[in-house]
Backbone as ProteinMPNN parsed JSONL, in Angstrom:
{"seq_chain_A": "ESLLMASILRRHGLPVLPEEIGFSVDEFVKAVDYAPQTRPGRFTILEHLNLSTDQIRDAYADYATTISS", "coords_chain_A": {"N_chain_A": [[7.298, -4.986, 11.628], [6.686, -6.768, 9.812], [7.985, -6.725, 7.678], [10.498, -7.894, 8.682], [9.785, -10.332, 9.259], [9.498, -11.404, 6.709], [11.932, -10.949, 5.369], [13.386, -12.781, 6.761], [11.591, -15.111, 5.987], [12.616, -14.976, 3.244], [15.066, -15.04, 3.263], [15.604, -17.948, 3.731], [14.558, -19.02, 1.506], [11.8, -19.303, 1.346], [8.356, -18.48, 0.532], [6.433, -15.609, 0.274], [4.555, -14.081, -1.034], [1.521, -14.421, -2.587], [1.888, -14.442, -5.197], [4.115, -15.718, -5.576], [3.721, -18.243, -5.211], [2.119, -19.106, -6.996], [-0.884, -17.887, -7.151], [-2.892, -15.618, -8.123], [-3.474, -12.077, -7.176], [-6.079, -11.74, -6.496], [-7.296, -14.347, -6.384], [-5.903, -14.835, -4.24], [-7.232, -12.987, -2.259], [-9.879, -13.851, -2.362], [-10.09, -16.534, -1.216], [-9.238, -15.892, 1.401], [-11.56, -14.393, 2.141], [-13.328, -16.409, 1.855], [-12.431, -18.376, 3.77], [-13.288, -18.41, 6.588], [-15.309, -20.19, 6.212], [-14.705, -22.448, 5.854], [-14.475, -23.953, 8.108], [-16.922, -24.565, 10.268], [-18.179, -23.454, 13.198], [-15.731, -23.074, 14.79], [-13.692, -20.332, 15.695], [-12.053, -17.827, 14.792], [-9.226, -15.631, 14.034], [-10.159, -14.414, 11.802], [-12.84, -14.28, 11.465], [-13.121, -12.701, 13.905], [-11.978, -10.2, 13.076], [-13.554, -9.839, 11.085], [-13.659, -8.607, 8.08], [-14.238, -6.65, 5.282], [-14.329, -7.803, 1.43], [-12.927, -5.893, 0.057], [-11.623, -4.667, 2.466], [-9.899, -6.953, 2.605], [-8.308, -6.984, 0.434], [-7.153, -4.37, 0.646], [-5.711, -4.591, 2.691], [-4.007, -6.75, 2.422], [-2.638, -5.04, 0.134], [-1.463, -3.286, 1.461], [0.386, -4.766, 3.05], [1.787, -5.975, 1.04], [3.044, -3.772, 0.145], [4.422, -2.847, 2.019], [6.574, -4.865, 2.377], [7.851, -4.776, 0.187], [9.317, -2.673, 0.137]], "CA_chain_A": [[7.612, -6.492, 11.944], [6.034, -7.602, 8.385], [9.564, -6.592, 7.057], [11.654, -8.372, 9.238], [9.499, -11.346, 8.933], [9.607, -11.392, 5.055], [13.274, -11.168, 5.133], [13.506, -13.987, 7.017], [11.284, -15.927, 4.915], [13.064, -15.14, 2.122], [16.68, -15.981, 3.552], [15.203, -19.49, 3.488], [13.808, -19.547, 0.144], [10.085, -19.268, 1.243], [7.491, -17.53, -0.134], [6.18, -14.43, 1.056], [3.454, -13.289, -1.341], [0.514, -15.37, -2.9], [2.229, -14.835, -6.642], [5.367, -16.562, -5.353], [3.311, -19.774, -5.065], [1.24, -19.385, -8.167], [-1.989, -17.22, -7.22], [-3.172, -13.939, -8.196], [-3.936, -11.228, -5.742], [-8.028, -12.285, -6.725], [-7.387, -15.692, -5.753], [-5.688, -14.858, -2.611], [-8.122, -12.229, -1.707], [-11.549, -14.863, -2.179], [-9.638, -17.627, -0.441], [-9.224, -15.221, 2.721], [-12.757, -14.022, 2.67], [-14.198, -17.729, 1.835], [-11.674, -19.332, 4.744], [-14.144, -18.64, 7.823], [-16.742, -20.972, 6.109], [-14.348, -24.004, 5.895], [-14.426, -24.554, 9.564], [-18.149, -24.009, 10.911], [-17.953, -23.512, 14.656], [-14.66, -22.549, 14.777], [-13.556, -18.836, 15.769], [-10.606, -17.29, 14.313], [-9.296, -14.048, 13.913], [-10.992, -14.165, 10.301], [-14.072, -14.039, 12.263], [-12.998, -11.403, 14.957], [-11.693, -8.974, 12.173], [-14.765, -9.72, 10.116], [-13.014, -7.715, 6.866], [-14.802, -7.036, 4.11], [-13.578, -8.365, 0.332], [-12.15, -4.638, -0.037], [-10.58, -4.057, 3.342], [-9.01, -7.907, 2.671], [-7.403, -6.28, -0.462], [-6.589, -3.118, 1.125], [-4.847, -5.091, 3.944], [-2.951, -7.231, 1.468], [-1.884, -4.151, -0.948], [-0.471, -2.612, 2.404], [1.286, -6.147, 3.712], [2.766, -5.943, -0.348], [4.195, -2.442, 0.151], [5.676, -2.457, 3.356], [7.59, -5.813, 2.232], [8.472, -4.557, -1.092], [10.207, -1.235, 0.084]], "C_chain_A": [[7.365, -7.627, 10.629], [7.507, -7.525, 7.675], [10.719, -7.574, 7.314], [11.184, -10.06, 8.773], [9.475, -12.171, 7.286], [10.941, -11.651, 4.971], [13.663, -12.236, 5.736], [12.963, -15.272, 6.162], [12.352, -16.022, 3.911], [14.443, -15.358, 2.382], [16.66, -17.334, 3.342], [14.784, -19.869, 2.471], [12.68, -19.66, 0.063], [9.552, -18.091, 0.521], [7.094, -16.467, 0.469], [5.032, -13.807, 0.705], [2.998, -14.3, -2.387], [1.135, -15.457, -4.611], [3.07, -15.657, -6.831], [4.922, -18.057, -5.399], [2.367, -19.793, -5.905], [-0.415, -18.761, -7.975], [-1.861, -16.05, -7.535], [-3.413, -13.478, -6.948], [-5.393, -11.908, -5.586], [-7.942, -13.219, -6.044], [-6.937, -15.652, -4.274], [-6.75, -14.122, -1.838], [-9.435, -13.146, -1.568], [-11.165, -16.284, -1.491], [-9.719, -16.852, 1.35], [-10.838, -15.034, 3.238], [-13.72, -15.342, 2.419], [-13.36, -18.738, 3.451], [-12.622, -19.408, 6.059], [-15.087, -19.768, 7.552], [-16.532, -22.237, 6.026], [-14.264, -24.684, 6.943], [-15.588, -23.879, 10.73], [-17.768, -24.347, 12.632], [-16.588, -23.324, 15.028], [-14.044, -20.895, 14.82], [-12.191, -18.988, 15.548], [-10.463, -16.088, 13.912], [-9.814, -13.471, 12.692], [-12.098, -13.42, 10.974], [-14.141, -12.593, 13.262], [-12.623, -10.137, 14.107], [-12.784, -8.653, 11.486], [-14.419, -8.847, 9.036], [-14.327, -7.967, 5.957], [-14.012, -7.44, 2.914], [-12.438, -6.736, 0.241], [-11.254, -4.28, 0.812], [-9.615, -5.641, 3.148], [-7.923, -7.465, 1.725], [-6.795, -5.578, -0.265], [-5.689, -3.745, 2.043], [-3.554, -5.986, 3.12], [-1.846, -6.375, 0.545], [-0.908, -3.405, 0.19], [0.755, -3.83, 2.875], [2.453, -5.694, 2.22], [3.668, -4.797, -0.257], [5.198, -2.35, 0.657], [6.659, -3.723, 3.199], [8.418, -5.734, 0.974], [9.6, -3.448, -0.968], [11.617, -1.843, 1.033]], "O_chain_A": [[7.701, -8.805, 10.505], [7.962, -8.538, 7.145], [11.587, -7.963, 6.533], [11.91, -10.841, 8.159], [9.439, -13.373, 7.022], [11.204, -12.724, 4.429], [14.527, -12.814, 5.077], [13.662, -16.202, 5.758], [12.952, -17.084, 3.743], [15.018, -15.992, 1.497], [17.612, -17.904, 2.809], [14.562, -21.071, 2.331], [12.177, -20.048, -0.991], [10.107, -17.088, 0.072], [7.617, -16.422, 1.583], [4.388, -13.125, 1.502], [3.818, -14.967, -3.018], [0.863, -16.468, -5.257], [3.124, -16.355, -7.843], [5.729, -18.962, -5.61], [1.519, -20.637, -5.616], [-1.218, -19.258, -8.764], [-0.846, -15.394, -7.299], [-3.542, -14.121, -5.906], [-5.715, -12.541, -4.581], [-8.487, -13.146, -4.943], [-7.452, -16.265, -3.339], [-7.155, -14.624, -0.789], [-10.011, -13.067, -0.483], [-12.072, -17.087, -1.274], [-10.267, -17.417, 2.296], [-11.287, -15.379, 4.332], [-14.884, -15.259, 2.813], [-13.936, -19.689, 3.977], [-12.707, -20.515, 6.59], [-15.655, -20.312, 8.499], [-17.394, -23.116, 6.058], [-14.016, -25.89, 6.918], [-15.378, -23.085, 11.647], [-17.187, -25.337, 13.077], [-16.576, -23.656, 16.213], [-14.016, -20.328, 13.727], [-11.397, -19.858, 15.907], [-11.403, -15.434, 13.458], [-9.917, -12.257, 12.514], [-12.225, -12.196, 11.019], [-15.007, -11.718, 13.286], [-13.008, -9.045, 14.524], [-13.093, -7.489, 11.228], [-15.258, -7.949, 9.108], [-15.105, -8.917, 5.873], [-12.814, -7.493, 3.193], [-11.219, -6.797, 0.403], [-10.223, -3.708, 0.456], [-8.475, -5.514, 3.594], [-6.745, -7.526, 2.076], [-5.674, -5.651, -0.767], [-4.624, -3.13, 2.073], [-2.353, -5.786, 3.299], [-0.697, -6.712, 0.26], [0.218, -3.0, -0.102], [1.946, -3.536, 2.972], [3.59, -5.235, 2.333], [4.865, -4.846, -0.537], [6.338, -2.026, 0.326], [7.646, -3.657, 3.932], [9.412, -6.416, 0.727], [10.553, -3.322, -1.737], [12.572, -1.101, 1.263]]}, "name": "protein", "num_of_chains": 1, "seq": "ESLLMASILRRHGLPVLPEEIGFSVDEFVKAVDYAPQTRPGRFTILEHLNLSTDQIRDAYADYATTISS"}
């Protein structure tokens, strides 16, 4: 599904990777890691998944590999 969504976004000229909007992978990982703190009292998928920084980095790497193939 990631590959399909990425191809649709690309077809419309939209970015699918953080680098395409000027963020490094490290900046993206830090932003995702920090995101739950920006909305105290709000439960999101990020709280549910409760990913460590390494897990966020691994999930991003898997996504990037998938859409690059």
